[in-house]
C-alpha positions as CSV (number, residue, x, y, z in Angstrom):
1,M,4.4,3.7,12.4
2,A,4.6,5.0,8.8
3,D,2.1,7.8,9.7
4,A,4.2,8.8,12.8
5,L,7.4,8.9,10.7
6,K,5.6,11.0,8.0
7,A,4.5,13.5,10.7
8,E,8.1,13.7,12.0
9,G,9.3,14.2,8.4
10,N,6.8,17.0,7.8
11,K,7.8,18.7,11.1
12,A,11.5,18.5,10.1
13,F,10.7,19.9,6.7
14,S,8.9,22.9,8.1
15,A,11.9,23.5,10.3
16,K,14.2,23.3,7.2
17,D,15.9,20.3,8.8
18,Y,16.1,18.6,5.4
19,A,18.5,15.8,6.4
20,T,16.1,14.6,9.1
21,A,13.1,15.0,6.8
22,V,14.7,12.8,4.2
23,E,15.6,10.2,6.8
24,K,12.1,10.0,8.3
25,F,10.3,9.8,4.9
26,T,12.8,7.1,3.8
27,Q,12.0,5.1,6.9
28,A,8.3,5.5,6.3
29,I,8.7,4.3,2.7
30,Q,10.4,1.2,3.9
31,I,7.3,0.4,5.9
32,E,4.8,1.4,3.2
33,P,6.5,1.3,-0.2
34,E,3.3,1.8,-2.1
35,N,2.3,5.1,-0.4
36,Q,2.6,7.8,-3.0
37,I,2.3,10.6,-0.4
38,L,5.6,9.6,1.1
39,Y,7.5,9.8,-2.2
40,S,5.8,13.2,-2.9
41,N,6.9,14.6,0.4
42,R,10.5,13.4,0.0
43,S,10.5,14.8,-3.6
44,A,9.6,18.2,-2.0
45,V,12.5,17.9,0.4
46,F,15.0,17.1,-2.4
47,A,13.7,20.0,-4.5
48,A,14.2,22.3,-1.5
49,Q,17.8,21.3,-1.5
50,S,18.1,21.7,-5.3
51,Q,18.6,17.9,-5.7
52,Y,16.3,17.9,-8.6
53,E,17.3,14.5,-10.1
54,K,16.3,12.8,-6.8
55,A,13.2,15.0,-6.6
56,L,12.2,13.8,-10.1
57,E,12.9,10.2,-9.3
58,D,10.5,10.4,-6.3
59,A,7.9,12.3,-8.3
60,N,8.0,9.7,-11.0
61,K,7.4,7.0,-8.4
62,A,4.4,8.9,-6.9
63,T,2.7,9.3,-10.3
64,E,3.5,5.6,-11.1
65,I,1.7,4.5,-7.9
66,K,-1.2,6.9,-8.4
67,P,-1.4,8.3,-11.9
68,D,-4.6,10.3,-11.2
69,W,-3.1,12.3,-8.2
70,S,-2.5,15.9,-9.2
71,K,0.0,16.6,-6.5
72,G,2.4,13.9,-7.9
73,W,2.4,15.7,-11.3
74,A,2.9,19.0,-9.7
75,R,6.0,17.6,-7.9
76,K,7.2,16.3,-11.2
77,G,6.7,19.7,-12.8
78,A,8.7,21.4,-10.0
79,A,11.6,18.9,-10.5
80,F,11.7,19.4,-14.3
81,R,11.6,23.1,-13.8
82,G,14.6,22.8,-11.4
83,L,16.5,20.8,-14.0
84,G,15.8,23.4,-16.6
85,D,13.5,21.2,-18.8
86,L,10.8,23.8,-19.2
87,L,8.8,21.9,-21.8
88,A,8.6,18.8,-19.6
89,A,7.7,20.9,-16.6
90,H,4.9,22.6,-18.7
91,D,3.5,19.2,-19.7
92,A,3.6,17.9,-16.1
93,Y,1.9,21.0,-14.6
94,E,-0.7,20.8,-17.5
95,E,-1.4,17.1,-16.5
96,A,-1.8,18.2,-12.9
97,L,-4.4,20.8,-13.9
98,K,-6.3,18.3,-16.0
99,I,-6.7,16.1,-13.0
100,E,-7.4,18.9,-10.5
101,P,-8.2,22.3,-12.2
102,G,-8.3,24.0,-8.8
103,N,-4.8,23.0,-7.7
104,D,-3.3,26.4,-6.9
105,Q,0.2,25.0,-6.6
106,A,0.0,23.5,-10.1
107,K,-1.5,26.8,-11.5
108,S,1.3,28.9,-10.0
109,G,3.9,26.5,-11.4
110,F,2.3,26.3,-14.8
111,N,2.1,30.1,-15.1
112,A,5.7,30.5,-14.0
113,V,6.9,28.0,-16.5
114,K,4.9,29.5,-19.3
115,R,6.4,32.9,-18.5
116,A,9.9,31.4,-18.5
117,I,9.3,29.8,-21.9
118,E,8.2,33.1,-23.4
119,A,11.2,34.9,-21.8
120,E,13.5,32.3,-23.3
121,A,11.9,32.7,-26.7
122,Q,12.6,36.5,-26.6
123,A,16.1,35.9,-25.3
124,D,16.7,33.8,-28.4
125,G,15.9,36.8,-30.6
126,A,12.3,36.1,-31.4
127,P,10.3,39.4,-31.6
128,A,7.6,39.4,-29.0
129,D,4.0,39.9,-29.9
130,P,3.3,43.1,-27.8
131,M,-0.4,42.6,-27.8
132,G,-0.5,38.9,-27.6
133,L,-2.9,38.7,-30.5
134,G,-0.9,36.9,-33.2
135,G,-2.3,33.5,-32.3
136,I,-5.8,34.4,-33.2
137,F,-4.9,34.3,-36.9
138,N,-4.3,30.5,-36.7
139,D,-8.0,29.9,-35.9
140,P,-9.0,26.9,-38.1
141,Q,-12.3,28.6,-38.8
142,L,-10.7,31.9,-39.7
143,F,-11.8,32.2,-43.3
144,Q,-15.3,30.8,-42.5
145,K,-15.8,33.6,-39.9
146,L,-14.5,36.3,-42.3
147,A,-16.7,35.1,-45.1
148,S,-19.9,34.9,-43.0
149,N,-19.5,38.5,-41.6
150,P,-20.5,41.3,-44.0
151,K,-17.7,43.5,-42.4
152,T,-15.0,41.3,-43.7
153,S,-16.4,39.1,-46.5
154,A,-15.1,41.5,-49.2
155,L,-11.6,41.3,-47.8
156,L,-11.2,37.8,-49.0
157,A,-11.0,39.2,-52.6
158,D,-8.3,41.7,-51.7
159,G,-5.0,40.1,-52.9
160,E,-2.8,42.5,-51.1
161,F,-4.6,42.0,-47.8
162,M,-4.7,38.2,-48.2
163,A,-0.9,38.2,-48.7
164,K,-0.4,40.1,-45.4
165,L,-2.8,37.7,-43.6
166,K,-0.9,34.7,-44.8
167,R,2.4,36.3,-43.6
168,V,0.8,36.8,-40.1
169,Q,-0.4,33.2,-40.1
170,Q,3.1,32.0,-40.9
171,D,4.7,34.4,-38.4
172,P,2.2,35.4,-35.7
173,Q,4.8,37.7,-34.2
174,S,4.6,40.0,-37.3
175,V,1.1,41.1,-36.3
176,G,2.8,44.1,-34.6
177,A,4.0,45.4,-37.9
178,E,0.6,45.0,-39.6
179,I,-1.6,46.3,-36.8
180,Q,-1.7,49.8,-38.3
181,D,-3.7,48.5,-41.2
182,P,-7.4,49.2,-40.4
183,R,-8.4,46.1,-42.2
184,F,-6.6,44.0,-39.6
185,L,-8.6,45.8,-36.9
186,Q,-11.8,44.7,-38.7
187,V,-10.6,41.1,-38.9
188,M,-9.6,41.1,-35.3
189,S,-12.9,42.7,-34.4
190,V,-14.8,39.8,-36.0
191,L,-12.5,37.1,-34.6
192,L,-12.5,38.5,-31.0
193,G,-16.2,39.4,-31.1
194,I,-15.6,43.0,-30.1
195,D,-15.7,46.3,-32.0
196,M,-12.2,47.6,-32.6
197,S,-13.0,50.0,-35.4
198,F,-12.6,53.6,-34.1
199,G,-12.9,55.2,-37.5
200,A,-14.9,54.5,-40.7
201,P,-13.8,51.4,-42.5
202,P,-12.3,51.7,-45.9
203,E,-14.2,50.8,-49.1
204,S,-13.9,47.3,-50.2
205,A,-11.8,46.2,-53.2
206,G,-15.0,46.1,-55.3
207,G,-15.9,49.7,-54.6
208,A,-19.0,49.0,-52.4
209,K,-19.3,50.9,-49.2
210,P,-20.5,49.2,-46.0
211,E,-24.1,49.8,-45.1
212,A,-24.7,52.8,-42.7
213,E,-25.4,50.7,-39.6
214,E,-21.9,49.2,-39.9
215,D,-20.2,52.6,-39.5
216,A,-18.2,52.8,-36.3
217,P,-20.1,54.7,-33.6
218,M,-18.3,57.1,-31.3
219,P,-16.3,55.3,-28.6
220,D,-18.6,56.4,-25.8
221,A,-21.9,55.5,-27.6
222,R,-24.2,53.2,-25.6
223,P,-24.6,50.5,-28.2
224,Q,-20.8,50.1,-28.2
225,K,-20.9,49.1,-24.5
226,K,-23.3,46.3,-25.1
227,E,-21.5,44.7,-28.1
228,P,-18.2,43.7,-26.3
229,E,-20.0,42.2,-23.2
230,P,-16.6,41.4,-21.6
231,Q,-18.2,39.6,-18.7
232,P,-21.6,38.2,-19.7
233,E,-21.7,35.3,-17.3
234,P,-21.2,36.5,-13.7
235,E,-24.8,37.0,-12.9
236,P,-25.9,33.5,-14.0
237,E,-22.8,31.9,-12.4
238,D,-23.7,33.6,-9.1
239,E,-27.3,32.3,-9.4
240,E,-26.0,28.8,-10.1
241,A,-23.5,29.0,-7.2
242,L,-26.3,30.2,-4.9
243,A,-28.6,27.4,-6.0
244,K,-25.8,24.9,-5.4
245,K,-25.2,26.3,-2.0
246,K,-28.8,26.1,-1.1
247,A,-29.0,22.5,-2.4
248,Q,-26.0,21.6,-0.3
249,E,-27.5,23.2,2.8
250,A,-30.7,21.3,2.3
251,G,-28.8,18.1,1.7
252,D,-26.8,18.6,4.9
253,A,-30.0,19.3,6.8
254,E,-31.4,16.0,5.7
255,K,-28.2,14.2,6.5
256,K,-28.3,15.7,10.0
257,I,-31.8,14.3,10.5
258,G,-30.6,10.9,9.2
259,N,-27.6,11.0,11.6
260,D,-30.0,11.5,14.5
261,F,-32.0,8.5,13.4
262,Y,-28.8,6.5,12.9
263,K,-27.7,7.2,16.5
264,K,-31.1,6.0,17.7
265,R,-30.5,2.8,15.6
266,Q,-33.6,3.6,13.5
267,F,-31.9,2.7,10.3
268,D,-34.8,2.7,7.9
269,E,-35.7,6.3,8.8
270,A,-32.0,7.2,8.5
271,I,-31.8,5.7,5.1
272,E,-34.9,7.7,4.0
273,H,-33.3,11.0,5.0
274,Y,-29.9,10.1,3.5
275,T,-31.6,9.3,0.2
276,K,-33.4,12.7,0.3
277,A,-30.1,14.4,0.9
278,W,-28.6,12.6,-2.1
279,E,-31.5,13.7,-4.3
280,L,-31.0,17.3,-3.2
281,H,-27.2,17.4,-3.6
282,K,-24.8,14.9,-5.1
283,D,-22.4,14.4,-2.3
284,I,-21.2,10.8,-2.0
285,T,-20.9,11.2,1.8
286,Y,-24.6,10.8,1.8
287,L,-24.3,7.5,-0.1
288,N,-21.6,6.3,2.3
289,N,-23.9,7.1,5.2
290,T,-26.7,5.2,3.5
291,A,-24.4,2.2,3.1
292,A,-23.5,2.4,6.8
293,A,-27.1,2.3,7.8
294,K,-27.8,-0.6,5.5
295,F,-24.8,-2.4,7.0
296,E,-26.0,-1.9,10.6
297,K,-29.4,-3.3,9.8
298,G,-27.8,-6.4,8.3
299,D,-28.4,-5.6,4.6
300,Y,-24.8,-6.3,3.6
301,Q,-25.5,-6.7,-0.1
302,G,-27.4,-3.4,-0.1
303,A,-24.5,-1.7,1.6
304,I,-22.1,-3.1,-1.1
305,E,-24.3,-1.9,-4.0
306,T,-24.7,1.6,-2.4
307,C,-20.9,1.9,-1.8
308,K,-20.2,0.8,-5.4
309,N,-22.6,3.5,-6.6
310,A,-20.7,6.0,-4.4
311,I,-17.4,5.0,-5.9
312,E,-18.8,5.4,-9.4
313,E,-20.2,8.8,-8.7
314,G,-17.1,9.8,-6.8
315,R,-14.9,9.0,-9.8
316,E,-17.0,11.3,-11.9
317,V,-16.7,14.3,-9.6
318,R,-13.1,13.5,-8.4
319,A,-14.2,13.1,-4.8
320,D,-11.8,13.3,-1.9
321,F,-9.6,10.2,-1.7
322,K,-10.4,9.7,2.0
323,T,-14.2,9.5,1.2
324,M,-13.5,7.0,-1.6
325,A,-11.3,4.9,0.8
326,K,-14.3,4.7,3.2
327,A,-16.5,3.4,0.5
328,F,-14.0,0.7,-0.5
329,G,-13.4,-0.2,3.2
330,R,-17.1,-0.6,3.9
331,I,-17.5,-2.9,0.9
332,G,-14.7,-5.0,2.3
333,T,-16.3,-5.1,5.8
334,A,-19.7,-6.1,4.2
335,Y,-18.1,-8.9,2.2
336,E,-16.3,-10.2,5.4
337,K,-19.7,-10.3,7.1
338,L,-21.0,-12.3,4.2
339,G,-18.1,-14.7,4.6
340,D,-16.5,-13.8,1.3
341,L,-13.0,-13.2,2.6
342,A,-11.4,-13.1,-0.8
343,Q,-13.6,-10.2,-1.9
344,A,-13.1,-8.5,1.5
345,I,-9.3,-8.6,1.1
346,E,-9.5,-7.2,-2.4
347,Y,-11.6,-4.2,-1.3
348,Y,-9.5,-3.6,1.8
349,N,-6.5,-3.4,-0.5
350,K,-8.3,-0.9,-2.7
351,S,-9.2,1.2,0.3
352,L,-5.6,1.3,1.4
353,T,-4.6,2.4,-2.1
354,E,-6.8,5.4,-1.8
355,H,-5.9,6.3,1.8
356,R,-4.0,4.2,4.4
357,T,-5.6,4.0,7.9
358,P,-4.7,1.7,10.8
359,D,-8.3,0.4,11.0
360,I,-8.5,-0.9,7.5
361,L,-4.9,-2.2,7.7
362,N,-5.8,-4.2,10.8
363,K,-9.0,-5.5,9.1
364,L,-6.9,-6.6,6.1
365,R,-4.5,-8.5,8.2
366,S,-7.3,-10.1,10.2
367,A,-9.1,-11.1,7.0
368,E,-5.9,-12.6,5.5
369,K,-5.3,-14.6,8.7
370,N,-8.9,-15.9,8.9
371,K,-8.8,-16.8,5.2
372,A,-5.7,-18.8,5.7
373,K,-7.2,-20.5,8.7
374,A,-10.5,-21.2,6.9
375,E,-8.6,-22.7,3.9
376,K,-6.6,-24.9,6.3
377,E,-9.7,-26.1,8.1
378,A,-11.5,-26.8,4.8
379,Y,-8.6,-29.0,3.8
380,I,-9.0,-31.3,6.8
381,D,-10.2,-34.8,5.7
382,P,-9.6,-37.9,7.9
383,A,-10.1,-40.3,5.0
384,E,-7.6,-38.5,2.8
385,A,-5.2,-38.3,5.8
386,E,-5.3,-42.1,6.2
387,K,-4.5,-42.5,2.5
388,A,-1.6,-40.1,2.9
389,R,-0.3,-42.1,5.9
390,E,-0.5,-45.4,4.0
391,L,1.4,-43.9,1.1
392,G,4.0,-42.5,3.4
393,Q,4.6,-45.9,5.0
394,K,4.9,-47.4,1.6
395,K,7.4,-44.8,0.5
396,F,9.3,-45.3,3.8
397,Q,9.6,-49.1,3.3
398,E,10.8,-48.4,-0.3
399,A,13.5,-46.1,1.2
400,D,12.0,-43.2,-0.7
401,W,12.6,-40.8,2.1
402,P,11.7,-37.6,0.2
403,G,8.5,-39.2,-1.0
404,A,7.7,-40.3,2.6
405,V,8.2,-36.8,3.8
406,D,5.8,-35.4,1.2
407,A,3.2,-38.0,2.0
408,F,3.4,-37.5,5.8
409,T,3.3,-33.7,5.2
410,E,0.0,-34.2,3.4
411,M,-1.2,-36.2,6.3
412,T,-0.4,-33.3,8.7
413,K,-2.5,-31.0,6.6
414,R,-5.4,-33.4,6.3
415,A,-5.3,-34.3,10.0
416,P,-3.4,-31.6,11.9
417,Q,-4.3,-33.0,15.3
418,D,-3.0,-36.5,14.6
419,P,0.5,-36.9,16.2
420,R,1.3,-39.8,13.9
421,G,1.8,-37.6,10.9
422,F,4.5,-35.5,12.6
423,S,6.2,-38.5,14.3
424,N,6.3,-40.4,11.0
425,R,7.7,-37.4,9.2
426,A,10.3,-37.1,11.9
427,A,11.4,-40.7,11.2
428,A,11.8,-39.9,7.5
429,L,13.7,-36.7,8.3
430,I,16.1,-38.6,10.5
431,K,16.9,-40.8,7.5
432,L,17.6,-37.7,5.5
433,M,19.8,-36.4,8.3
434,A,17.5,-33.3,8.8
435,F,17.8,-33.7,12.6
436,P,16.6,-30.2,13.8
437,Q,13.5,-30.5,11.7
438,A,12.9,-34.0,13.1
439,V,13.2,-32.7,16.6
440,A,10.6,-30.0,15.8
441,D,8.2,-32.5,14.4
442,C,8.6,-34.7,17.5
443,D,7.7,-31.7,19.7
444,E,4.6,-31.1,17.5
445,A,3.6,-34.7,18.0
446,T,4.0,-34.7,21.8
447,A,2.2,-31.3,22.0
448,R,-0.8,-33.0,20.5
449,D,-0.5,-36.2,22.6
450,P,1.9,-36.1,25.6
451,K,1.7,-39.9,25.9
452,F,2.9,-40.5,22.4
453,I,6.1,-42.3,23.5
454,R,7.5,-43.0,20.1
455,A,7.9,-39.3,19.4
456,Y,10.0,-38.9,22.6
457,V,12.2,-41.8,21.5
458,R,12.6,-40.4,18.0
459,K,13.5,-37.0,19.4
460,S,16.2,-38.6,21.5
461,Q,17.6,-40.4,18.4
462,A,17.8,-37.1,16.5
463,L,19.5,-35.4,19.4
464,V,22.1,-38.2,19.7
465,A,22.9,-37.8,16.0
466,M,23.4,-34.1,16.8
467,H,25.7,-35.0,19.8
468,E,23.2,-33.3,22.1
469,Y,23.5,-36.2,24.6
470,N,22.1,-34.4,27.7
471,K,19.0,-33.3,25.8
472,A,18.6,-36.8,24.4
473,L,18.6,-38.2,27.9
474,D,16.0,-35.5,28.9
475,A,13.8,-36.8,26.1
476,C,14.1,-40.3,27.5
477,T,13.2,-39.0,31.0
478,E,10.1,-37.3,29.6
479,A,9.1,-40.6,27.9
480,S,9.5,-42.5,31.2
481,E,7.3,-39.9,33.0
482,H,4.5,-40.4,30.5
483,D,4.9,-44.1,29.9
484,D,2.5,-46.6,31.5
485,G,5.1,-49.3,31.4
486,K,4.5,-50.6,27.9
487,H,7.5,-48.9,26.4
488,A,10.0,-49.2,29.4
489,R,12.4,-51.5,27.5
490,E,12.5,-49.3,24.4
491,I,13.1,-46.2,26.6
492,E,15.9,-47.9,28.5
493,Q,17.6,-49.0,25.3
494,Q,17.5,-45.5,24.0
495,Q,18.9,-44.2,27.3
496,Q,21.8,-46.6,27.0
497,K,22.5,-45.4,23.5
498,C,22.6,-41.8,24.8
499,L,25.1,-42.8,27.5
500,D,27.2,-44.9,25.1
501,G,27.4,-42.0,22.7
502,Q,28.4,-39.7,25.5
503,F,31.1,-42.1,26.8
504,S,32.4,-42.5,23.2
505,A,32.6,-38.8,22.6
506,R,34.9,-38.3,25.6
507,A,37.1,-41.4,25.0
508,G,40.8,-40.6,25.1
509,E,40.4,-37.3,27.0
510,T,42.9,-36.2,29.5
511,E,41.7,-35.1,32.9
512,Q,42.5,-31.5,31.9
513,Q,40.4,-31.8,28.7
514,T,37.5,-33.4,30.6
515,M,37.6,-30.5,33.1
516,E,37.5,-27.9,30.3
517,R,34.7,-29.7,28.6
518,I,32.6,-29.9,31.8
519,Q,33.1,-26.2,32.5
520,N,31.9,-25.4,29.0
521,D,28.8,-27.6,29.3
522,P,25.9,-25.5,30.6
523,D,23.7,-28.6,31.3
524,I,26.4,-30.2,33.5
525,M,27.2,-27.0,35.3
526,A,23.5,-26.4,36.0
527,I,23.4,-29.9,37.7
528,L,26.5,-29.2,39.7
529,Q,25.1,-25.9,40.9
530,D,21.8,-27.4,42.0
531,P,21.8,-27.4,45.9
532,V,19.9,-30.7,45.9
533,M,22.5,-32.4,43.7
534,Q,25.3,-30.9,45.6
535,S,23.9,-32.4,48.8
536,I,23.5,-35.8,47.1
537,L,27.0,-35.8,45.7
538,Q,28.5,-34.7,49.1
539,Q,26.6,-37.6,50.8
540,A,27.9,-40.0,48.2
541,K,31.5,-39.2,49.1
542,T,31.1,-40.8,52.5
543,D,28.3,-43.2,51.7
544,P,28.4,-44.6,48.1
545,A,25.4,-46.8,48.9
546,A,23.3,-43.6,49.4
547,L,23.8,-42.8,45.7
548,Q,22.1,-46.0,44.7
549,E,19.2,-45.1,46.9
550,H,18.8,-41.6,45.4
551,M,18.9,-43.1,41.9
552,K,15.5,-44.8,42.5
553,N,14.1,-41.3,41.7
554,S,13.9,-41.1,37.9
555,Q,14.9,-37.4,37.8
556,V,17.9,-37.9,40.1
557,R,18.9,-41.0,38.2
558,T,18.9,-39.1,34.9
559,Q,21.0,-36.3,36.4
560,I,23.5,-38.8,37.9
561,Q,23.7,-40.6,34.6
562,K,24.6,-37.3,32.9
563,L,27.3,-36.6,35.4
564,M,28.7,-40.2,35.0
565,A,28.6,-39.9,31.2
566,A,30.3,-36.5,31.4
567,G,33.0,-37.9,33.7
568,V,32.2,-35.9,36.8
569,I,31.5,-38.9,39.1
570,R,34.7,-40.5,37.9
571,L,36.6,-37.4,38.7
572,G,35.0,-37.2,42.1
573,R,36.3,-40.6,43.2
């Protein structure tokens, strides 16, 4: 449902229906409060409406949930930028680019913020560096470079020049005023690694002239073209990219062969080709496929080890989060096959942290349910159950009702199919006047043994205490239907208590009050509307003896007793 709501939110956002988009993302967050994507999307909606405080709040939540997710930091940068905090925006975008250097959105935002900071500096009256070269004079190896180059080593002894150099270091923007000095061109030539001297350099302070080969050549001379080498790397980079592409193609070809073997359930052959694919090109999809083949052949431990290797390698190369989620999920499935439900649950949760899918979510819920069931079954112990029963009886005899409840509760856990634990706990709960809970325990007891008569009687006792007399009589009727005659007297005594309680409850009523009560009693009205009972009551008007005959039927007798206790039969006379 969260995915469906997210899709609706995205659609509304594209249509610029921002109110609906916020509503859908908010509903999705309520279902999946730890899904960073939902906060990121809602942050984007808020930013589109210039609600930058809310946008920042959601962006912070996204980065808090997943600190290594670049898009969350980019959202944060956009929110800070909207709030006018350019330095914070700069840092946020910078963090996004550290995590994902190829994030175009973060690049664009970072460059825009950088330009804004520079424009703000100029607006404050700071003179701009027209060539953007002032910063090179703060190179920590500045003097070492100048001293090691014969073109500039003599300048270190020139006091006037050193004073100028220090001024530029203190105020890089002042380089524009000094750029006319040819000595600065020489220094910049050395620092930048290019020849910027378009005329013969001056003599050094010591009077020595530079050697002939250091004289500046004409601007169009061929040696001049080689020295700058503005782009020395494209050719090797192209070769490297080509080699990488070929390796990937070869790896994918091996993977395809492996997939064919996998479909034929020839898993050893599939693993062989997936392994070759990995050796040719480091794509963790190949490792995931290897793990899948090992899983299918029953090598669950091998699948786990391969997936863990895939995760480790994936972290190094910042692999796609969906691919990482698959590796975590497969580890969870393998642990579940091995019977280690605790580990399975742990890795299912890790998978969902990377990427939420219905399949893994269902596996997690199933594993949690099975783990709880297994723990419950492992706790069953008849011997311990008997000890708990004896302790409960002892506590009950001592009138320690809470202690008795605790002991009988332990019995229900140790022997969940024994009705005595639930029935005995019901007796203690009645003493504590927890009547609804006692009724529920009696139902649990009779569900396990429909002939456990004492539970019906205790249920009736609790219902009488709740003034539910008709239901109390029904419990007695159920007891009679399942009794083999051994508990007839006990059941009749309880029935009489139900009737006495009902008679007492209506003592002193006027006929009008009795009529109103009957009309508001759904049980009594249901009896009166029963065609069979209507026929019996009609017959009883002319032949009272017939009523006695009908009462030989236990169900009819109970119904007539209810009518008598409610005052209906009396009213009919």
